[in-house]
N, CA and C atoms of all chains as a GROMACS GRO file, in nm:
protein
  612
    1MET      N    1  20.360  32.835  19.493
    1MET     CA    2  20.223  32.881  19.472
    1MET      C    3  20.191  32.996  19.569
    2VAL      N    4  20.140  33.106  19.514
    2VAL     CA    5  20.106  33.220  19.598
    2VAL      C    6  19.968  33.198  19.660
    3LEU      N    7  19.963  33.199  19.794
    3LEU     CA    8  19.837  33.170  19.862
    3LEU      C    9  19.772  33.296  19.919
    4VAL      N   10  19.651  33.321  19.874
    4VAL     CA   11  19.578  33.441  19.915
    4VAL      C   12  19.559  33.448  20.066
    5ARG      N   13  19.532  33.332  20.130
    5ARG     CA   14  19.504  33.335  20.274
    5ARG      C   15  19.623  33.384  20.356
    6GLN      N   16  19.745  33.361  20.305
    6GLN     CA   17  19.862  33.409  20.380
    6GLN      C   18  19.866  33.562  20.380
    7GLU      N   19  19.835  33.622  20.266
    7GLU     CA   20  19.835  33.769  20.261
    7GLU      C   21  19.719  33.826  20.341
    8ILE      N   22  19.603  33.760  20.332
    8ILE     CA   23  19.488  33.806  20.411
    8ILE      C   24  19.525  33.803  20.559
    9GLY      N   25  19.587  33.695  20.602
    9GLY     CA   26  19.626  33.683  20.742
    9GLY      C   27  19.723  33.792  20.785
   10GLU      N   28  19.822  33.818  20.700
   10GLU     CA   29  19.920  33.922  20.734
   10GLU      C   30  19.857  34.060  20.742
   11VAL      N   31  19.768  34.088  20.647
   11VAL     CA   32  19.704  34.220  20.647
   11VAL      C   33  19.615  34.235  20.771
   12LEU      N   34  19.539  34.131  20.803
   12LEU     CA   35  19.453  34.138  20.922
   12LEU      C   36  19.536  34.163  21.047
   13ARG      N   37  19.649  34.094  21.057
   13ARG     CA   38  19.735  34.112  21.175
   13ARG      C   39  19.793  34.253  21.177
   14ASP      N   40  19.841  34.300  21.060
   14ASP     CA   41  19.902  34.433  21.054
   14ASP      C   42  19.800  34.542  21.092
   15VAL      N   43  19.679  34.530  21.040
   15VAL     CA   44  19.576  34.629  21.073
   15VAL      C   45  19.545  34.624  21.223
   16ARG      N   46  19.535  34.503  21.277
   16ARG     CA   47  19.506  34.489  21.420
   16ARG      C   48  19.614  34.554  21.506
   17LEU      N   49  19.742  34.530  21.468
   17LEU     CA   50  19.852  34.587  21.546
   17LEU      C   51  19.856  34.739  21.531
   18GLN      N   52  19.829  34.787  21.410
   18GLN     CA   53  19.824  34.932  21.388
   18GLN      C   54  19.721  34.998  21.479
   19LYS      N   55  19.612  34.926  21.501
   19LYS     CA   56  19.504  34.982  21.584
   19LYS      C   57  19.525  34.954  21.732
   20GLY      N   58  19.635  34.883  21.763
   20GLY     CA   59  19.667  34.856  21.903
   20GLY      C   60  19.569  34.762  21.971
   21ARG      N   61  19.512  34.671  21.893
   21ARG     CA   62  19.416  34.578  21.952
   21ARG      C   63  19.483  34.442  21.976
   22THR      N   64  19.432  34.371  22.075
   22THR     CA   65  19.481  34.236  22.099
   22THR      C   66  19.398  34.136  22.019
   23LEU      N   67  19.455  34.018  21.999
   23LEU     CA   68  19.381  33.909  21.936
   23LEU      C   69  19.250  33.887  22.011
   24ARG      N   70  19.260  33.887  22.144
   24ARG     CA   71  19.143  33.860  22.227
   24ARG      C   72  19.032  33.962  22.203
   25GLN      N   73  19.070  34.089  22.194
   25GLN     CA   74  18.969  34.193  22.172
   25GLN      C   75  18.898  34.176  22.039
   26VAL      N   76  18.979  34.152  21.935
   26VAL     CA   77  18.920  34.143  21.801
   26VAL      C   78  18.836  34.015  21.788
   27ALA      N   79  18.888  33.905  21.841
   27ALA     CA   80  18.815  33.779  21.834
   27ALA      C   81  18.680  33.792  21.905
   28SER      N   82  18.684  33.855  22.022
   28SER     CA   83  18.562  33.872  22.100
   28SER      C   84  18.461  33.956  22.024
   29ARG      N   85  18.509  34.069  21.969
   29ARG     CA   86  18.416  34.159  21.900
   29ARG      C   87  18.362  34.096  21.771
   30ALA      N   88  18.444  34.012  21.709
   30ALA     CA   89  18.402  33.948  21.583
   30ALA      C   90  18.328  33.817  21.609
   31SER      N   91  18.317  33.781  21.735
   31SER     CA   92  18.252  33.655  21.773
   31SER      C   93  18.315  33.533  21.706
   32VAL      N   94  18.449  33.531  21.704
   32VAL     CA   95  18.519  33.411  21.656
   32VAL      C   96  18.614  33.366  21.767
   33ALA      N   97  18.648  33.239  21.765
   33ALA     CA   98  18.738  33.186  21.868
   33ALA      C   99  18.876  33.248  21.851
   34LEU      N  100  18.941  33.278  21.963
   34LEU     CA  101  19.074  33.339  21.960
   34LEU      C  102  19.173  33.253  21.883
   35GLY      N  103  19.172  33.123  21.908
   35GLY     CA  104  19.265  33.032  21.840
   35GLY      C  105  19.242  33.029  21.689
   36TYR      N  106  19.117  33.040  21.652
   36TYR     CA  107  19.081  33.040  21.510
   36TYR      C  108  19.133  33.167  21.441
   37LEU      N  109  19.110  33.283  21.505
   37LEU     CA  110  19.159  33.409  21.448
   37LEU      C  111  19.311  33.407  21.436
   38SER      N  112  19.374  33.350  21.536
   38SER     CA  113  19.521  33.340  21.533
   38SER      C  114  19.566  33.256  21.413
   39GLU      N  115  19.497  33.147  21.387
   39GLU     CA  116  19.532  33.062  21.272
   39GLU      C  117  19.507  33.134  21.140
   40VAL      N  118  19.400  33.212  21.135
   40VAL     CA  119  19.371  33.291  21.014
   40VAL      C  120  19.484  33.391  20.992
   41GLU      N  121  19.525  33.460  21.099
   41GLU     CA  122  19.632  33.559  21.086
   41GLU      C  123  19.764  33.496  21.039
   42ARG      N  124  19.785  33.371  21.079
   42ARG     CA  125  19.909  33.303  21.039
   42ARG      C  126  19.895  33.233  20.904
   43GLY      N  127  19.780  33.252  20.839
   43GLY     CA  128  19.761  33.193  20.706
   43GLY      C  129  19.741  33.043  20.708
   44GLN      N  130  19.702  32.992  20.824
   44GLN     CA  131  19.685  32.846  20.836
   44GLN      C  132  19.541  32.802  20.813
   45LYS      N  133  19.448  32.895  20.824
   45LYS     CA  134  19.307  32.863  20.803
   45LYS      C  135  19.246  32.961  20.702
   46GLU      N  136  19.160  32.908  20.616
   46GLU     CA  137  19.085  32.994  20.526
   46GLU      C  138  18.969  33.056  20.606
   47ALA      N  139  18.954  33.185  20.599
   47ALA     CA  140  18.840  33.247  20.665
   47ALA      C  141  18.726  33.256  20.564
   48SER      N  142  18.606  33.222  20.606
   48SER     CA  143  18.491  33.237  20.516
   48SER      C  144  18.466  33.387  20.494
   49SER      N  145  18.389  33.419  20.392
   49SER     CA  146  18.358  33.560  20.364
   49SER      C  147  18.284  33.624  20.480
   50GLU      N  148  18.200  33.545  20.547
   50GLU     CA  149  18.126  33.600  20.661
   50GLU      C  150  18.222  33.634  20.776
   51ILE      N  151  18.319  33.547  20.799
   51ILE     CA  152  18.415  33.574  20.906
   51ILE      C  153  18.505  33.692  20.870
   52LEU      N  154  18.546  33.699  20.744
   52LEU     CA  155  18.626  33.814  20.700
   52LEU      C  156  18.551  33.944  20.724
   53ALA      N  157  18.423  33.945  20.690
   53ALA     CA  158  18.342  34.066  20.708
   53ALA      C  159  18.333  34.101  20.856
   54SER      N  160  18.318  33.998  20.937
   54SER     CA  161  18.304  34.017  21.080
   54SER      C  162  18.434  34.071  21.143
   55VAL      N  163  18.547  34.016  21.099
   55VAL     CA  164  18.676  34.061  21.154
   55VAL      C  165  18.707  34.203  21.106
   56ALA      N  166  18.679  34.230  20.979
   56ALA     CA  167  18.702  34.365  20.927
   56ALA      C  168  18.619  34.465  21.007
   57ASP      N  169  18.494  34.428  21.034
   57ASP     CA  170  18.406  34.514  21.112
   57ASP      C  171  18.462  34.536  21.252
   58ALA      N  172  18.512  34.428  21.311
   58ALA     CA  173  18.569  34.438  21.446
   58ALA      C  174  18.694  34.527  21.446
   59LEU      N  175  18.758  34.537  21.331
   59LEU     CA  176  18.879  34.622  21.318
   59LEU      C  177  18.843  34.763  21.272
   60ASP      N  178  18.713  34.790  21.257
   60ASP     CA  179  18.668  34.920  21.206
   60ASP      C  180  18.737  34.956  21.074
   61THR      N  181  18.754  34.856  20.991
   61THR     CA  182  18.822  34.876  20.863
   61THR      C  183  18.738  34.814  20.752
   62PRO      N  184  18.707  34.891  20.648
   62PRO     CA  185  18.628  34.834  20.539
   62PRO      C  186  18.699  34.713  20.477
   63ILE      N  187  18.621  34.614  20.439
   63ILE     CA  188  18.678  34.493  20.380
   63ILE      C  189  18.751  34.529  20.248
   64SER      N  190  18.706  34.634  20.182
   64SER     CA  191  18.771  34.674  20.056
   64SER      C  192  18.913  34.723  20.082
   65VAL      N  193  18.934  34.790  20.194
   65VAL     CA  194  19.068  34.839  20.228
   65VAL      C  195  19.161  34.719  20.251
   66ILE      N  196  19.107  34.620  20.319
   66ILE     CA  197  19.185  34.498  20.345
   66ILE      C  198  19.217  34.424  20.216
   67MET      N  199  19.116  34.406  20.130
   67MET     CA  200  19.138  34.328  20.009
   67MET      C  201  19.224  34.403  19.907
   68ARG      N  202  19.218  34.534  19.906
   68ARG     CA  203  19.307  34.610  19.817
   68ARG      C  204  19.451  34.594  19.861
   69GLU      N  205  19.471  34.597  19.992
   69GLU     CA  206  19.607  34.578  20.044
   69GLU      C  207  19.656  34.436  20.014
   70VAL      N  208  19.567  34.339  20.024
   70VAL     CA  209  19.602  34.201  19.989
   70VAL      C  210  19.645  34.195  19.842
   71GLY      N  211  19.567  34.259  19.755
   71GLY     CA  212  19.600  34.260  19.612
   71GLY      C  213  19.735  34.326  19.586
   72ASP      N  214  19.759  34.436  19.656
   72ASP     CA  215  19.886  34.508  19.638
   72ASP      C  216  20.005  34.421  19.682
   73ARG      N  217  19.989  34.353  19.794
   73ARG     CA  218  20.100  34.269  19.842
   73ARG      C  219  20.123  34.149  19.752
   74LEU      N  220  20.013  34.094  19.700
   74LEU     CA  221  20.027  33.982  19.606
   74LEU      C  222  20.100  34.028  19.481
   75ALA      N  223  20.073  34.152  19.439
   75ALA     CA  224  20.139  34.205  19.319
   75ALA      C  225  20.289  34.218  19.342
   76VAL      N  226  20.327  34.258  19.462
   76VAL     CA  227  20.469  34.268  19.495
   76VAL      C  228  20.532  34.128  19.490
   77ILE      N  229  20.463  34.032  19.549
   77ILE     CA  230  20.512  33.893  19.549
   77ILE      C  231  20.526  33.841  19.407
   78GLU      N  232  20.431  33.876  19.322
   78GLU     CA  233  20.433  33.826  19.184
   78GLU      C  234  20.523  33.910  19.094
   79GLY      N  235  20.586  34.012  19.154
   79GLY     CA  236  20.677  34.094  19.076
   79GLY      C  237  20.606  34.188  18.980
   80LEU      N  238  20.477  34.216  19.010
   80LEU     CA  239  20.398  34.301  18.920
   80LEU      C  240  20.388  34.443  18.972
   81SER      N  241  20.453  34.469  19.085
   81SER     CA  242  20.450  34.604  19.141
   81SER      C  243  20.590  34.638  19.188
   82VAL      N  244  20.633  34.760  19.157
   82VAL     CA  245  20.766  34.801  19.201
   82VAL      C  246  20.757  34.884  19.328
   83VAL      N  247  20.633  34.901  19.377
   83VAL     CA  248  20.614  34.977  19.500
   83VAL      C  249  20.672  34.897  19.617
   84PRO      N  250  20.764  34.956  19.691
   84PRO     CA  251  20.822  34.884  19.805
   84PRO      C  252  20.715  34.853  19.909
   85ASP      N  253  20.736  34.747  19.983
   85ASP     CA  254  20.636  34.701  20.078
   85ASP      C  255  20.640  34.785  20.206
   86THR      N  256  20.613  34.913  20.191
   86THR     CA  257  20.616  35.002  20.308
   86THR      C  258  20.476  35.052  20.339
   87LEU      N  259  20.376  34.991  20.277
   87LEU     CA  260  20.239  35.037  20.294
   87LEU      C  261  20.179  35.015  20.433
   88PRO      N  262  20.213  34.905  20.502
   88PRO     CA  263  20.141  34.876  20.626
   88PRO      C  264  20.135  34.992  20.726
   89ASP      N  265  20.245  35.063  20.746
   89ASP     CA  266  20.245  35.171  20.844
   89ASP      C  267  20.141  35.278  20.811
   90ASP      N  268  20.120  35.297  20.681
   90ASP     CA  269  20.033  35.406  20.639
   90ASP      C  270  19.892  35.362  20.606
   91LEU      N  271  19.870  35.232  20.610
   91LEU     CA  272  19.743  35.179  20.560
   91LEU      C  273  19.622  35.242  20.627
   92VAL      N  274  19.619  35.234  20.758
   92VAL     CA  275  19.503  35.286  20.830
   92VAL      C  276  19.502  35.438  20.827
   93ALA      N  277  19.619  35.499  20.841
   93ALA     CA  278  19.628  35.644  20.839
   93ALA      C  279  19.576  35.698  20.706
   94GLN      N  280  19.613  35.630  20.597
   94GLN     CA  281  19.568  35.674  20.466
   94GLN      C  282  19.418  35.664  20.454
   95PHE      N  283  19.363  35.555  20.507
   95PHE     CA  284  19.218  35.538  20.502
   95PHE      C  285  19.149  35.647  20.583
   96ASP      N  286  19.203  35.674  20.702
   96ASP     CA  287  19.144  35.779  20.786
   96ASP      C  288  19.153  35.914  20.718
   97ALA      N  289  19.267  35.938  20.650
   97ALA     CA  290  19.285  36.065  20.578
   97ALA      C  291  19.184  36.074  20.464
   98ASP      N  292  19.164  35.963  20.395
   98ASP     CA  293  19.066  35.961  20.285
   98ASP      C  294  18.928  35.994  20.337
   99LEU      N  295  18.895  35.937  20.451
   99LEU     CA  296  18.763  35.960  20.510
   99LEU      C  297  18.747  36.108  20.547
  100ALA      N  298  18.854  36.165  20.602
  100ALA     CA  299  18.849  36.304  20.647
  100ALA      C  300  18.832  36.400  20.530
  101MET      N  301  18.878  36.352  20.412
  101MET     CA  302  18.870  36.437  20.293
  101MET      C  303  18.729  36.445  20.238
  102ARG      N  304  18.643  36.354  20.279
  102ARG     CA  305  18.512  36.346  20.217
  102ARG      C  306  18.416  36.451  20.269
  103MET      N  307  17.568  34.262  20.451
  103MET     CA  308  17.708  34.221  20.468
  103MET      C  309  17.773  34.200  20.330
  104VAL      N  310  17.886  34.265  20.311
  104VAL     CA  311  17.957  34.252  20.184
  104VAL      C  312  18.041  34.123  20.186
  105LEU      N  313  18.013  34.034  20.091
  105LEU     CA  314  18.081  33.905  20.089
  105LEU      C  315  18.189  33.898  19.981
  106VAL      N  316  18.310  33.873  20.026
  106VAL     CA  317  18.425  33.869  19.935
  106VAL      C  318  18.406  33.764  19.826
  107ARG      N  319  18.350  33.648  19.863
  107ARG     CA  320  18.339  33.540  19.763
  107ARG      C  321  18.252  33.578  19.644
  108GLN      N  322  18.153  33.666  19.667
  108GLN     CA  323  18.069  33.708  19.554
  108GLN      C  324  18.150  33.790  19.453
  109GLU      N  325  18.236  33.878  19.504
  109GLU     CA  326  18.318  33.958  19.413
  109GLU      C  327  18.424  33.872  19.345
  110ILE      N  328  18.481  33.779  19.422
  110ILE     CA  329  18.580  33.688  19.361
  110ILE      C  330  18.514  33.611  19.247
  111GLY      N  331  18.394  33.561  19.272
  111GLY     CA  332  18.323  33.485  19.169
  111GLY      C  333  18.297  33.568  19.044
  112GLU      N  334  18.252  33.692  19.066
  112GLU     CA  335  18.222  33.778  18.952
  112GLU      C  336  18.347  33.811  18.872
  113VAL      N  337  18.456  33.838  18.943
  113VAL     CA  338  18.581  33.871  18.872
  113VAL      C  339  18.631  33.750  18.793
  114LEU      N  340  18.625  33.632  18.856
  114LEU     CA  341  18.671  33.512  18.785
  114LEU      C  342  18.588  33.490  18.658
  115ARG      N  343  18.458  33.508  18.669
  115ARG     CA  344  18.372  33.490  18.553
  115ARG      C  345  18.402  33.596  18.445
  116ASP      N  346  18.416  33.722  18.490
  116ASP     CA  347  18.443  33.829  18.394
  116ASP      C  348  18.575  33.806  18.320
  117VAL      N  349  18.677  33.766  18.393
  117VAL     CA  350  18.807  33.740  18.330
  117VAL      C  351  18.794  33.624  18.231
  118ARG      N  352  18.723  33.519  18.273
  118ARG     CA  353  18.704  33.402  18.185
  118ARG      C  354  18.632  33.442  18.055
  119LEU      N  355  18.527  33.522  18.069
  119LEU     CA  356  18.451  33.563  17.950
  119LEU      C  357  18.534  33.655  17.860
  120GLN      N  358  18.611  33.744  17.925
  120GLN     CA  359  18.700  33.832  17.847
  120GLN      C  360  18.798  33.751  17.763
  121LYS      N  361  18.839  33.638  17.818
  121LYS     CA  362  18.937  33.555  17.749
  121LYS      C  363  18.870  33.455  17.654
  122GLY      N  364  18.737  33.460  17.650
  122GLY     CA  365  18.664  33.372  17.559
  122GLY      C  366  18.677  33.225  17.592
  123ARG      N  367  18.688  33.195  17.722
  123ARG     CA  368  18.700  33.055  17.763
  123ARG      C  369  18.566  33.005  17.818
  124THR      N  370  18.545  32.877  17.804
  124THR     CA  371  18.425  32.816  17.862
  124THR      C  372  18.456  32.769  18.004
  125LEU      N  373  18.349  32.750  18.082
  125LEU     CA  374  18.364  32.694  18.216
  125LEU      C  375  18.438  32.561  18.207
  126ARG      N  376  18.399  32.481  18.106
  126ARG     CA  377  18.458  32.348  18.091
  126ARG      C  378  18.609  32.355  18.069
  127GLN      N  379  18.651  32.448  17.984
  127GLN     CA  380  18.795  32.463  17.955
  127GLN      C  381  18.874  32.501  18.081
  128VAL      N  382  18.821  32.600  18.152
  128VAL     CA  383  18.893  32.649  18.270
  128VAL      C  384  18.893  32.544  18.381
  129ALA      N  385  18.779  32.481  18.403
  129ALA     CA  386  18.768  32.378  18.507
  129ALA      C  387  18.867  32.264  18.477
  130SER      N  388  18.871  32.225  18.353
  130SER     CA  389  18.959  32.116  18.314
  130SER      C  390  19.105  32.153  18.337
  131ARG      N  391  19.141  32.273  18.292
  131ARG     CA  392  19.281  32.315  18.306
  131ARG      C  393  19.319  32.334  18.453
  132ALA      N  394  19.223  32.378  18.534
  132ALA     CA  395  19.252  32.401  18.676
  132ALA      C  396  19.234  32.274  18.760
  133SER      N  397  19.191  32.167  18.694
  133SER     CA  398  19.165  32.041  18.765
  133SER      C  399  19.063  32.056  18.877
  134VAL      N  400  18.956  32.130  18.849
  134VAL     CA  401  18.845  32.138  18.945
  134VAL      C  402  18.718  32.094  18.871
  135ALA      N  403  18.620  32.048  18.947
  135ALA     CA  404  18.495  32.005  18.885
  135ALA      C  405  18.422  32.124  18.826
  136LEU      N  406  18.360  32.103  18.710
  136LEU     CA  407  18.289  32.211  18.642
  136LEU      C  408  18.179  32.270  18.730
  137GLY      N  409  18.104  32.185  18.796
  137GLY     CA  410  17.996  32.233  18.882
  137GLY      C  411  18.048  32.317  18.998
  138TYR      N  412  18.162  32.276  19.047
  138TYR     CA  413  18.224  32.350  19.158
  138TYR      C  414  18.268  32.490  19.112
  139LEU      N  415  18.335  32.495  18.998
  139LEU     CA  416  18.380  32.626  18.945
  139LEU      C  417  18.260  32.716  18.919
  140SER      N  418  18.153  32.657  18.869
  140SER     CA  419  18.032  32.734  18.843
  140SER      C  420  17.977  32.793  18.973
  141GLU      N  421  17.980  32.714  19.080
  141GLU     CA  422  17.932  32.764  19.210
  141GLU      C  423  18.023  32.874  19.264
  142VAL      N  424  18.152  32.858  19.243
  142VAL     CA  425  18.246  32.962  19.286
  142VAL      C  426  18.217  33.092  19.211
  143GLU      N  427  18.197  33.080  19.079
  143GLU     CA  428  18.168  33.200  18.999
  143GLU      C  429  18.039  33.269  19.043
  144ARG      N  430  17.944  33.190  19.091
  144ARG     CA  431  17.817  33.249  19.135
  144ARG      C  432  17.821  33.292  19.282
  145GLY      N  433  17.939  33.282  19.343
  145GLY     CA  434  17.954  33.326  19.481
  145GLY      C  435  17.889  33.235  19.582
  146GLN      N  436  17.862  33.111  19.541
  146GLN     CA  437  17.794  33.018  19.631
  146GLN      C  438  17.891  32.931  19.710
  147LYS      N  439  18.013  32.922  19.662
  147LYS     CA  440  18.114  32.841  19.733
  147LYS      C  441  18.239  32.925  19.756
  148GLU      N  442  18.300  32.904  19.874
  148GLU     CA  443  18.429  32.966  19.900
  148GLU      C  444  18.536  32.883  19.830
  149ALA      N  445  18.621  32.945  19.754
  149ALA     CA  446  18.732  32.871  19.694
  149ALA      C  447  18.851  32.879  19.787
  150SER      N  448  18.918  32.767  19.807
  150SER     CA  449  19.039  32.770  19.889
  150SER      C  450  19.147  32.849  19.814
  151SER      N  451  19.249  32.889  19.885
  151SER     CA  452  19.359  32.965  19.823
  151SER      C  453  19.426  32.882  19.714
  152GLU      N  454  19.436  32.751  19.736
  152GLU     CA  455  19.497  32.663  19.635
  152GLU      C  456  19.413  32.661  19.507
  153ILE      N  457  19.281  32.655  19.523
  153ILE     CA  458  19.194  32.651  19.405
  153ILE      C  459  19.196  32.787  19.335
  154LEU      N  460  19.197  32.893  19.412
  154LEU     CA  461  19.206  33.027  19.351
  154LEU      C  462  19.332  33.038  19.266
  155ALA      N  463  19.443  32.991  19.322
  155ALA     CA  464  19.570  32.998  19.249
  155ALA      C  465  19.562  32.915  19.122
  156SER      N  466  19.499  32.800  19.132
  156SER     CA  467  19.487  32.709  19.019
  156SER      C  468  19.398  32.769  18.908
  157VAL      N  469  19.288  32.829  18.948
  157VAL     CA  470  19.196  32.888  18.850
  157VAL      C  471  19.260  33.011  18.786
  158ALA      N  472  19.328  33.093  18.866
  158ALA     CA  473  19.397  33.210  18.811
  158ALA      C  474  19.500  33.165  18.708
  159ASP      N  475  19.571  33.059  18.742
  159ASP     CA  476  19.672  33.005  18.650
  159ASP      C  477  19.605  32.956  18.521
  160ALA      N  478  19.491  32.888  18.536
  160ALA     CA  479  19.419  32.837  18.418
  160ALA      C  480  19.368  32.953  18.332
  161LEU      N  481  19.351  33.069  18.393
  161LEU     CA  482  19.304  33.187  18.320
  161LEU      C  483  19.422  33.272  18.270
  162ASP      N  484  19.544  33.224  18.293
  162ASP     CA  485  19.665  33.300  18.256
  162ASP      C  486  19.660  33.442  18.311
  163THR      N  487  19.612  33.453  18.435
  163THR     CA  488  19.598  33.585  18.498
  163THR      C  489  19.659  33.579  18.638
  164PRO      N  490  19.749  33.669  18.670
  164PRO     CA  491  19.808  33.667  18.804
  164PRO      C  492  19.700  33.682  18.912
  165ILE      N  493  19.716  33.611  19.021
  165ILE     CA  494  19.618  33.619  19.129
  165ILE      C  495  19.611  33.762  19.184
  166SER      N  496  19.721  33.836  19.176
  166SER     CA  497  19.719  33.975  19.226
  166SER      C  498  19.626  34.062  19.142
  167VAL      N  499  19.621  34.035  19.012
  167VAL     CA  500  19.532  34.113  18.925
  167VAL      C  501  19.387  34.086  18.963
  168ILE      N  502  19.358  33.960  18.991
  168ILE     CA  503  19.222  33.924  19.031
  168ILE      C  504  19.186  33.986  19.166
  169MET      N  505  19.277  33.977  19.262
  169MET     CA  506  19.245  34.028  19.396
  169MET      C  507  19.240  34.180  19.400
  170ARG      N  508  19.320  34.246  19.316
  170ARG     CA  509  19.312  34.393  19.312
  170ARG      C  510  19.177  34.435  19.256
  171GLU      N  511  19.131  34.363  19.154
  171GLU     CA  512  19.000  34.394  19.096
  171GLU      C  513  18.890  34.368  19.199
  172VAL      N  514  18.905  34.261  19.276
  172VAL     CA  515  18.809  34.231  19.383
  172VAL      C  516  18.806  34.348  19.483
  173GLY      N  517  18.924  34.394  19.522
  173GLY     CA  518  18.933  34.506  19.616
  173GLY      C  519  18.868  34.632  19.560
  174ASP      N  520  18.892  34.658  19.433
  174ASP     CA  521  18.834  34.777  19.370
  174ASP      C  522  18.681  34.770  19.366
  175ARG      N  523  18.630  34.652  19.333
  175ARG     CA  524  18.484  34.638  19.326
  175ARG      C  525  18.420  34.647  19.464
  176LEU      N  526  18.490  34.592  19.565
  176LEU     CA  527  18.440  34.602  19.703
  176LEU      C  528  18.437  34.749  19.745
  177ALA      N  529  18.536  34.825  19.702
  177ALA     CA  530  18.543  34.967  19.739
  177ALA      C  531  18.424  35.042  19.679
  178VAL      N  532  18.387  35.006  19.557
  178VAL     CA  533  18.270  35.070  19.494
  178VAL      C  534  18.144  35.034  19.574
  179ILE      N  535  18.131  34.906  19.610
  179ILE     CA  536  18.015  34.861  19.687
  179ILE      C  537  18.009  34.933  19.822
  180GLU      N  538  18.125  34.953  19.883
  180GLU     CA  539  18.129  35.018  20.015
  180GLU      C  540  18.126  35.170  20.005
  181GLY      N  541  18.117  35.220  19.882
  181GLY     CA  542  18.108  35.365  19.865
  181GLY      C  543  18.238  35.436  19.890
  182LEU      N  544  18.350  35.362  19.881
  182LEU     CA  545  18.481  35.422  19.907
  182LEU      C  546  18.552  35.460  19.778
  183SER      N  547  18.486  35.430  19.666
  183SER     CA  548  18.543  35.469  19.537
  183SER      C  549  18.428  35.518  19.451
  184VAL      N  550  18.441  35.636  19.396
  184VAL     CA  551  18.332  35.688  19.314
  184VAL      C  552  18.368  35.678  19.167
  185VAL      N  553  18.487  35.628  19.139
  185VAL     CA  554  18.529  35.617  19.000
  185VAL      C  555  18.549  35.471  18.962
  186PRO      N  556  18.451  35.413  18.891
  186PRO     CA  557  18.469  35.276  18.844
  186PRO      C  558  18.588  35.270  18.749
  187ASP      N  559  18.649  35.153  18.741
  187ASP     CA  560  18.764  35.138  18.652
  187ASP      C  561  18.729  35.172  18.508
  188THR      N  562  18.613  35.125  18.465
  188THR     CA  563  18.574  35.153  18.327
  188THR      C  564  18.428  35.196  18.326
  189LEU      N  565  18.401  35.305  18.262
  189LEU     CA  566  18.263  35.349  18.250
  189LEU      C  567  18.196  35.271  18.138
  190PRO      N  568  18.072  35.228  18.163
  190PRO     CA  569  18.000  35.160  18.054
  190PRO      C  570  17.987  35.255  17.935
  191ASP      N  571  17.992  35.200  17.817
  191ASP     CA  572  17.985  35.281  17.695
  191ASP      C  573  17.861  35.370  17.693
  192ASP      N  574  17.747  35.311  17.733
  192ASP     CA  575  17.623  35.390  17.726
  192ASP      C  576  17.624  35.503  17.828
  193LEU      N  577  17.694  35.481  17.940
  193LEU     CA  578  17.702  35.586  18.042
  193LEU      C  579  17.782  35.704  17.988
  194VAL      N  580  17.890  35.674  17.918
  194VAL     CA  581  17.971  35.781  17.858
  194VAL      C  582  17.889  35.854  17.753
  195ALA      N  583  17.816  35.779  17.672
  195ALA     CA  584  17.733  35.840  17.568
  195ALA      C  585  17.627  35.930  17.631
  196GLN      N  586  17.568  35.882  17.742
  196GLN     CA  587  17.464  35.960  17.810
  196GLN      C  588  17.522  36.089  17.865
  197PHE      N  589  17.642  36.079  17.920
  197PHE     CA  590  17.709  36.197  17.974
  197PHE      C  591  17.736  36.299  17.866
  198ASP      N  592  17.781  36.251  17.750
  198ASP     CA  593  17.807  36.341  17.637
  198ASP      C  594  17.678  36.407  17.589
  199ALA      N  595  17.570  36.329  17.589
  199ALA     CA  596  17.442  36.383  17.546
  199ALA      C  597  17.394  36.490  17.644
  200ASP      N  598  17.413  36.463  17.773
  200ASP     CA  599  17.374  36.561  17.875
  200ASP      C  600  17.451  36.691  17.857
  201LEU      N  601  17.580  36.676  17.828
  201LEU     CA  602  17.664  36.796  17.808
  201LEU      C  603  17.615  36.876  17.688
  202ALA      N  604  17.580  36.805  17.580
  202ALA     CA  605  17.538  36.872  17.456
  202ALA      C  606  17.408  36.948  17.476
  203MET      N  607  17.324  36.904  17.570
  203MET     CA  608  17.193  36.967  17.596
  203MET      C  609  17.208  37.101  17.667
  204ARG      N  610  17.322  37.125  17.727
  204ARG     CA  611  17.336  37.244  17.811
  204ARG      C  612  17.353  37.371  17.730
   0.00000   0.00000   0.00000
């Protein structure tokens, strides 16, 4: 069974690492417990929509960017996308580039 | 605050209606209570990843398709996408009428 929370956790962690932030920094800014955020990142806990919004905000990343990446990774897992899983490195850069284009 | 569960609920409902299924049919096939599925569709309850997978399966729709649509709709809400996936018929008609007036 493909579990959405596992992909959400991986994307949140990847975005955090791309931005060079620690778990502690993001947890503090999002007002969530460090241990809880760690469990969310490992796909062990479901994050409520409010917490997702809060963590995305703490990562300075729109929730839509995170959820689109989740959808793309799920598509790869489900064999519905032939795009290789090389998106994480470019995820934030692409978003920043998109913003700069506006 | 943009809430992911509201978009998930809307997408699940839209997919169900597109497929001409009733709440009762989908709830039964997904082994979830009808009232619960109704609350999820209205964005009032967070669905666990297991329930999401179950409902997607009951809708014969890959979870990646649902989550990509969720991401796309969130992007529109966040103003990060100016092109909806499908233009409403009347909007297209109005655009054509505007063009003809010029």
